[in-house]
RODO-2510 file (C-alpha; in nm, 4 decimals, decimal comma):
residues 354
     n   res          X          Y          Z
     1     m     0,6513     0,4858    -2,8354
     2     i     0,6858     0,1814    -2,6325
     3     y     0,7539     0,2123    -2,2424
     4     l     0,8701    -0,1065    -2,0083
     5     l     0,8054     0,0021    -1,6310
     6     y     0,8984    -0,2209    -1,3878
     7     g     1,0462    -0,2885    -1,0240
     8     q     0,9930    -0,3704    -0,6411
     9     d     0,7808    -0,0843    -0,5892
    10     s     0,4035    -0,0843    -0,7518
    11     f     0,3577     0,2191    -0,6372
    12     q     0,5910     0,4385    -0,8593
    13     v     0,5123     0,1932    -1,1141
    14     h     0,1964     0,3484    -1,1175
    15     r     0,2800     0,6750    -1,0647
    16     a     0,4753     0,6216    -1,3810
    17     l     0,1982     0,4914    -1,5766
    18     e    -0,0306     0,7635    -1,4619
    19     a     0,2215     1,0492    -1,5736
    20     i     0,2120     0,8896    -1,9382
    21     r    -0,1630     0,9053    -1,9436
    22     a    -0,1600     1,2484    -1,8208
    23     r     0,0949     1,3651    -2,0943
    24     l    -0,1870     1,1727    -2,3722
    25     t    -0,5170     1,3165    -2,2219
    26     t    -0,6782     1,5963    -2,4116
    27     p    -0,9841     1,8192    -2,3081
    28     d    -1,2467     1,6516    -2,4755
    29     g    -1,1991     1,2781    -2,2638
    30     m    -1,1278     1,1161    -2,5469
    31     l    -0,8287     0,9048    -2,4362
    32     a    -1,0534     0,7344    -2,1946
    33     s    -1,2462     0,5361    -2,4914
    34     n    -0,8943     0,5157    -2,6920
    35     t    -0,7338     0,3362    -2,4058
    36     v    -0,7283    -0,0532    -2,3876
    37     t    -0,5691    -0,2852    -2,0906
    38     l    -0,4508    -0,6289    -2,1714
    39     d    -0,3764    -0,9009    -1,9506
    40     g     0,0106    -1,0221    -2,0643
    41     a    -0,0862    -1,4079    -1,8872
    42     k    -0,3366    -1,4423    -2,1426
    43     l    -0,2030    -1,2608    -2,4363
    44     e    -0,0801    -1,3981    -2,7887
    45     p     0,1649    -1,2248    -2,9993
    46     l    -0,0625    -1,1480    -3,3091
    47     e    -0,3632    -0,9874    -3,0488
    48     l    -0,0930    -0,7621    -2,8871
    49     m    -0,0092    -0,6685    -3,2422
    50     q    -0,3548    -0,6279    -3,3525
    51     h    -0,4099    -0,3477    -3,0763
    52     a    -0,0975    -0,1838    -3,1144
    53     t    -0,1760    -0,0898    -3,4534
    54     v    -0,5115     0,0103    -3,4193
    55     v    -0,5234     0,4188    -3,5144
    56     p    -0,7387     0,6030    -3,2555
    57     f    -1,1239     0,6790    -3,2835
    58     l    -1,1867     1,0627    -3,3176
    59     a    -0,8564     1,1453    -3,0740
    60     p    -0,4797     1,1946    -3,1352
    61     a    -0,3575     0,9399    -2,8998
    62     r    -0,4180     0,5608    -2,8083
    63     l    -0,3093     0,3929    -2,5261
    64     v    -0,2410     0,0274    -2,4819
    65     i    -0,1296    -0,0630    -2,1589
    66     v    -0,0240    -0,4463    -2,1115
    67     e     0,0345    -0,6065    -1,7358
    68     g     0,2397    -0,8648    -1,6276
    69     l     0,3196    -1,0094    -1,9835
    70     l     0,7387    -1,0491    -1,9046
    71     a     0,6483    -1,2073    -1,6340
    72     a     0,4171    -1,4754    -1,7756
    73     i     0,5968    -1,5347    -2,0517
    74     g     0,9835    -1,4995    -1,9182
    75     t     0,8460    -1,7876    -1,6272
    76     g     0,6773    -1,9908    -1,8068
    77     r     0,3422    -1,9406    -1,7079
    78     s     0,1320    -1,7981    -1,9756
    79     g     0,0704    -2,2040    -2,1407
    80     r     0,1314    -2,0201    -2,5023
    81     k     0,1994    -2,2604    -2,8112
    82     k     0,5551    -2,2582    -2,8890
    83     k     0,7270    -2,2319    -3,1812
    84     g     0,9688    -2,4774    -3,2392
    85     d     1,1825    -2,5445    -2,9427
    86     d     1,1758    -2,1956    -2,8094
    87     p     0,8485    -2,0878    -2,6116
    88     l     1,0210    -1,7220    -2,6825
    89     a     1,0334    -1,7598    -3,0663
    90     a     0,7115    -1,5935    -3,1358
    91     w     0,7692    -1,3032    -2,8952
    92     a     1,1103    -1,2451    -2,9932
    93     d     0,9726    -1,2010    -3,4034
    94     l     0,6759    -0,9501    -3,2256
    95     a     0,9610    -0,7800    -3,0509
    96     d     1,1361    -0,7430    -3,3871
    97     q     0,8231    -0,6334    -3,5600
    98     l     0,7310    -0,3151    -3,2788
    99     g     1,0820    -0,2007    -3,3007
   100     a     1,0797    -0,1745    -3,6666
   101     p     1,0906     0,1952    -3,7584
   102     g     0,7210     0,2884    -3,8589
   103     a     0,5670    -0,0190    -3,7570
   104     l     0,3928     0,1467    -3,4528
   105     p     0,1234     0,4610    -3,5543
   106     e     0,2781     0,7763    -3,4450
   107     t    -0,0556     0,8330    -3,2263
   108     t    -0,0077     0,4677    -3,0281
   109     t     0,1781     0,4890    -2,6999
   110     l     0,2205     0,1110    -2,5593
   111     v     0,3335     0,0515    -2,1834
   112     l     0,4856    -0,2666    -2,0849
   113     v     0,3595    -0,2715    -1,7146
   114     e     0,5354    -0,5608    -1,4906
   115     g     0,6372    -0,6061    -1,1240
   116     d     0,9521    -0,6988    -0,9971
   117     l     1,1180    -0,8999    -1,2711
   118     d     1,3919    -1,0823    -1,0628
   119     t     1,1684    -1,2985    -0,8538
   120     g     0,9676    -1,5973    -0,9965
   121     p     0,5845    -1,6795    -0,9416
   122     d     0,7078    -1,7996    -0,5934
   123     g     0,8280    -1,5131    -0,4610
   124     r     1,2014    -1,6691    -0,4860
   125     k     1,4865    -1,4645    -0,6614
   126     l     1,5699    -1,6170    -0,9784
   127     k     1,8963    -1,7675    -1,0422
   128     k     1,9398    -1,5994    -1,4210
   129     p     1,7807    -1,2685    -1,5482
   130     n     1,3981    -1,2691    -1,7024
   131     p     1,4649    -1,3557    -2,0820
   132     a     1,1710    -1,1985    -2,1873
   133     f     1,3090    -0,8576    -2,0411
   134     t     1,5957    -0,8588    -2,2854
   135     l     1,3753    -0,9278    -2,6001
   136     f     1,1194    -0,5991    -2,4942
   137     a     1,4466    -0,3692    -2,3394
   138     p     1,6429    -0,2859    -2,6590
   139     i     1,2740    -0,1517    -2,8287
   140     a     1,1515     0,0635    -2,5093
   141     q     1,1773     0,3362    -2,2747
   142     t     1,2479     0,1149    -1,9569
   143     k     1,2484     0,2551    -1,6070
   144     d     1,3285     0,0653    -1,2872
   145     h     1,1229     0,1469    -0,9715
   146     p     1,3392     0,0139    -0,7052
   147     l     1,1965    -0,0022    -0,3351
   148     v     1,2688     0,3367    -0,1888
   149     k     1,5099     0,3105     0,0592
   150     d     1,4744     0,4028     0,4302
   151     k     1,7280     0,6911     0,4379
   152     e     1,5396     0,8200     0,1148
   153     l     1,2046     0,8026     0,2371
   154     a     1,1480     1,1192     0,4262
   155     t     1,2860     1,3086     0,0980
   156     w     1,0008     1,1471    -0,0573
   157     v     0,7294     1,2414     0,2207
   158     r     0,8867     1,6121     0,1781
   159     a     0,8233     1,6040    -0,1937
   160     e     0,4677     1,4695    -0,1845
   161     l     0,3956     1,7322     0,1136
   162     k     0,4485     2,0035    -0,1890
   163     h     0,1477     1,8724    -0,3298
   164     m    -0,0810     1,8683    -0,0482
   165     d    -0,2340     2,0940     0,1790
   166     l    -0,0481     1,9150     0,4898
   167     t     0,2516     2,0529     0,7158
   168     l     0,4609     1,8121     0,8858
   169     n     0,7604     1,9482     1,1256
   170     e     1,0746     1,7343     1,0591
   171     r     0,9888     1,5202     1,3808
   172     a     0,6535     1,4541     1,2424
   173     i     0,7906     1,3563     0,9149
   174     r     1,0626     1,1300     1,0896
   175     a     0,7604     0,9625     1,3315
   176     l     0,5695     0,9009     0,9887
   177     v     0,8896     0,7092     0,8320
   178     d     0,9494     0,5410     1,1595
   179     a     0,5863     0,4028     1,1465
   180     v     0,5109     0,3710     0,7870
   181     g     0,8226     0,2120     0,6389
   182     p     0,8869     0,1876     0,2409
   183     d     0,5324     0,0645     0,1563
   184     l     0,4696     0,3962    -0,0630
   185     w     0,0969     0,2653    -0,1439
   186     a     0,0532     0,2770     0,2767
   187     m     0,2644     0,6012     0,3033
   188     h     0,0343     0,8019     0,0554
   189     n    -0,2786     0,6659     0,2027
   190     e    -0,1438     0,7718     0,5522
   191     l    -0,0430     1,1300     0,4324
   192     r    -0,4013     1,1380     0,2991
   193     k    -0,5621     1,0314     0,6293
   194     i    -0,3502     1,3102     0,8203
   195     e    -0,4141     1,5738     0,5198
   196     a    -0,7832     1,5200     0,6005
   197     y    -0,7354     1,5180     0,9867
   198     a    -0,5314     1,8053     1,0190
   199     n    -0,7418     2,0367     0,7843
   200     g    -0,4461     2,2704     0,7516
   201     e    -0,3204     2,2761     1,0314
   202     e     0,0371     2,1739     1,1108
   203     v     0,0902     1,8238     1,2456
   204     d     0,3335     1,6958     1,5090
   205     e     0,4659     1,3319     1,5956
   206     a     0,2248     1,2946     1,8411
   207     l    -0,0936     1,3135     1,6290
   208     v     0,1257     1,1446     1,3467
   209     a     0,1951     0,8595     1,6073
   210     e    -0,2128     0,8151     1,7118
   211     i    -0,3251     0,7952     1,3553
   212     v    -0,0462     0,5630     1,2021
   213     g    -0,0480     0,3263     1,5048
   214     q    -0,3782     0,2422     1,4301
   215     a    -0,3147     0,1606     1,0710
   216     r     0,0442    -0,0680     1,1593
   217     e    -0,1887    -0,2420     1,3804
   218     a    -0,4271    -0,3561     1,1014
   219     k    -0,1424    -0,4686     0,8876
   220     l    -0,0378    -0,6993     1,1448
   221     w    -0,3456    -0,8615     1,1527
   222     d    -0,3505    -0,9057     0,7610
   223     l    -0,0470    -1,1368     0,7859
   224     t    -0,2073    -1,3045     1,0757
   225     e    -0,5465    -1,3053     0,8718
   226     a    -0,3983    -1,4641     0,5896
   227     v    -0,2124    -1,7528     0,7380
   228     v    -0,5176    -1,8766     0,9338
   229     a    -0,7158    -1,8437     0,6320
   230     g    -0,4519    -2,0176     0,4196
   231     d    -0,3824    -1,7662     0,1711
   232     e    -0,0517    -1,8065     0,0475
   233     r     0,0162    -1,5351    -0,1537
   234     r    -0,1195    -1,2685     0,0771
   235     a     0,0634    -1,4090     0,3818
   236     i     0,3901    -1,4044     0,1626
   237     d     0,3403    -1,0480     0,0437
   238     t     0,2035    -0,9223     0,4038
   239     l     0,5368    -1,0803     0,5774
   240     a     0,7879    -0,9423     0,3665
   241     s     0,6374    -0,5842     0,3629
   242     r     0,6273    -0,6217     0,7961
   243     l     0,9923    -0,7696     0,7301
   244     t     1,0620    -0,4696     0,5080
   245     a     0,9083    -0,2327     0,7807
   246     g     1,1299    -0,3780     1,0572
   247     d     0,8903    -0,6078     1,2346
   248     a     1,0804    -0,8165     1,3759
   249     a     1,0229    -1,2028     1,3067
   250     p     0,9861    -1,3117     1,6842
   251     m     0,7230    -1,0636     1,7418
   252     l     0,5354    -1,1768     1,4470
   253     v     0,5400    -1,5700     1,5433
   254     s     0,3897    -1,4273     1,8595
   255     m     0,1112    -1,2559     1,6901
   256     i     0,0481    -1,5766     1,4967
   257     a     0,0604    -1,7840     1,8121
   258     r    -0,2055    -1,5206     1,9710
   259     q    -0,4270    -1,5609     1,6405
   260     y    -0,4172    -1,9571     1,7121
   261     r    -0,5101    -1,9087     2,0761
   262     q    -0,8196    -1,6903     2,0087
   263     l    -0,9679    -1,9914     1,7489
   264     v    -0,8805    -2,2527     1,9764
   265     v    -1,0346    -2,0313     2,3087
   266     v    -1,3649    -1,8981     2,0217
   267     k    -1,3942    -2,2812     1,9694
   268     e    -1,3845    -2,4393     2,3107
   269     l    -1,6387    -2,1622     2,4404
   270     m    -1,8835    -2,2017     2,1349
   271     q    -1,8915    -2,6059     2,2176
   272     e    -1,9819    -2,4906     2,5384
   273     r    -2,2643    -2,2358     2,4294
   274     a    -2,1068    -1,9285     2,6394
   275     s    -2,2153    -1,5778     2,5686
   276     k    -2,0679    -1,3691     2,2968
   277     g    -1,9140    -1,1284     2,5915
   278     e    -1,7969    -1,3994     2,7769
   279     v    -1,6371    -1,5617     2,4189
   280     a    -1,4684    -1,1930     2,3970
   281     r    -1,3554    -1,1396     2,7046
   282     s    -1,1911    -1,4622     2,7558
   283     a    -1,0235    -1,4407     2,4133
   284     g    -0,9129    -1,0931     2,4386
   285     i    -1,0975    -0,9516     2,0952
   286     p    -1,3977    -0,6693     2,0463
   287     e    -1,7305    -0,8688     2,0804
   288     w    -1,8451    -0,6963     1,7401
   289     k    -1,5826    -0,9454     1,5804
   290     v    -1,6738    -1,2493     1,7626
   291     d    -1,8996    -1,3633     1,5234
   292     a    -1,6559    -1,3085     1,2115
   293     v    -1,3677    -1,5088     1,4335
   294     s    -1,6196    -1,8153     1,5538
   295     s    -1,6761    -1,8602     1,1476
   296     v    -1,3036    -1,9779     1,1212
   297     a    -1,2853    -2,1246     1,4261
   298     t    -1,5577    -2,3443     1,3005
   299     r    -1,3863    -2,4684     1,0102
   300     y    -1,0925    -2,5920     1,1769
   301     e    -1,0643    -2,9166     1,3120
   302     w    -0,9228    -2,9753     1,6968
   303     p    -0,6151    -3,1817     1,5377
   304     a    -0,5559    -2,9014     1,3048
   305     l    -0,5360    -2,6106     1,6206
   306     r    -0,3487    -2,9004     1,7866
   307     r    -0,0605    -2,9296     1,4785
   308     a    -0,0592    -2,5352     1,4587
   309     y     0,0992    -2,5480     1,8407
   310     e     0,3441    -2,8157     1,7966
   311     l     0,4870    -2,6171     1,5105
   312     l     0,4919    -2,2748     1,6795
   313     v     0,6594    -2,4387     1,9225
   314     d     0,9068    -2,6413     1,7209
   315     a     0,9888    -2,3139     1,5423
   316     d     1,0613    -2,1562     1,8643
   317     l     1,3023    -2,4642     1,9633
   318     s     1,4714    -2,4710     1,6068
   319     v     1,5985    -2,0577     1,7000
   320     k     1,6521    -2,1572     2,0062
   321     r     1,8612    -2,4226     1,9233
   322     g     2,0649    -2,2635     1,6737
   323     l     1,9068    -2,4636     1,3810
   324     q     1,7540    -2,1948     1,1953
   325     d     1,7622    -1,7874     1,2440
   326     d     1,4594    -1,6319     1,3252
   327     e     1,3237    -1,4862     0,9567
   328     s     1,3803    -1,8636     0,7965
   329     a     1,1928    -2,0050     1,1066
   330     l     0,9336    -1,7645     1,0586
   331     q     0,9127    -1,8366     0,6810
   332     l     0,9050    -2,1756     0,7112
   333     l     0,6266    -2,1945     0,9861
   334     i     0,3765    -1,9880     0,7746
   335     h     0,4254    -2,2269     0,4634
   336     k     0,3472    -2,5183     0,6932
   337     l     0,0311    -2,3256     0,8970
   338     i    -0,1234    -2,2791     0,5621
   339     e    -0,1114    -2,6103     0,4939
   340     l    -0,3231    -2,6776     0,7810
   341     a    -0,6125    -2,4051     0,7026
   342     p    -0,9473    -2,5160     0,5931
   343     r    -0,9614    -2,5760     0,2143
   344     t    -1,2329    -2,3363     0,1702
   345     n    -1,3153    -2,0203    -0,0478
   346     t    -1,1954    -1,8475     0,2649
   347     a    -0,8649    -1,8702     0,0778
   348     r    -0,9598    -1,5855    -0,1140
   349     q    -1,1295    -1,4047     0,1229
   350     p    -1,0155    -1,2286     0,4401
   351     a    -1,0669    -1,4421     0,7442
   352     y    -1,1980    -1,1180     0,9440
   353     n    -1,4263    -0,8288     0,8705
   354     r    -1,2346    -0,5338     1,0213
***
């Protein structure tokens, strides 16, 4: 059996994969030793065929999971050898072989796990459908997992509550949906936190606001930290989730500006050898975070920080003059600010440790 799981909502894709795994699991626990996970960006057709045709060892089932294959080969990111003039020719041959009756052992379940196949590696909408999808969709059971719409989130939460030791009244559910938005990973985590806190008691909207409000603030920090660290991928992903959750672009700009102001204040006071307490009070940050912010501020040169302020002003003016809308100005601003970030390994790590 071949499955193709894809879509914008990675949580639902993950859930679908775990449901398949659960169906194949036996009490002896042998599925774990008969499961292989392959990186689609590094995979060759012959290698995939070899994994898919191996029979399980002392078990009734074998699970082969391939992550990101269609995204890699369909957008030309895999770097594979071409066959003739068609870079997908070898994969088309493989799809034909896999789809032939009896090609796969009945004991093998092959699952292709993908993200949003409508966007390219830069996060932009593809002008044409992913060509690799047309190769594998006909031979697989396909399931698209789009983002849950706002009006469906409350229903999703009620369904989750049926499997939890947690009771939320309707106003609490609405408060949770309003606070978290369509990020199901975050929603799932918040429900687990509330469940642990409530200890079997019914939860009202006041408690939801108290617990979830802290998480929302942390997510705003995720965006600003990614920008000052020069982590473009994380910044783009976090920006998309914040806009989807309903955060206004001007508010996000102000949060980014606040982050750069903190860097300026900390850098200046460090040069004056101010105490940690004085730095914390002046920059408006907790004292325990001063060392982490200082580390980032040290890597920035003054010209880069001055340029960052210029870019923030330019973005504001472009909106006020009607040259750009709020979101377009914000996206361009983030791109330019990331180019200013010091090119160190901090781009692969959170700028601040919370």
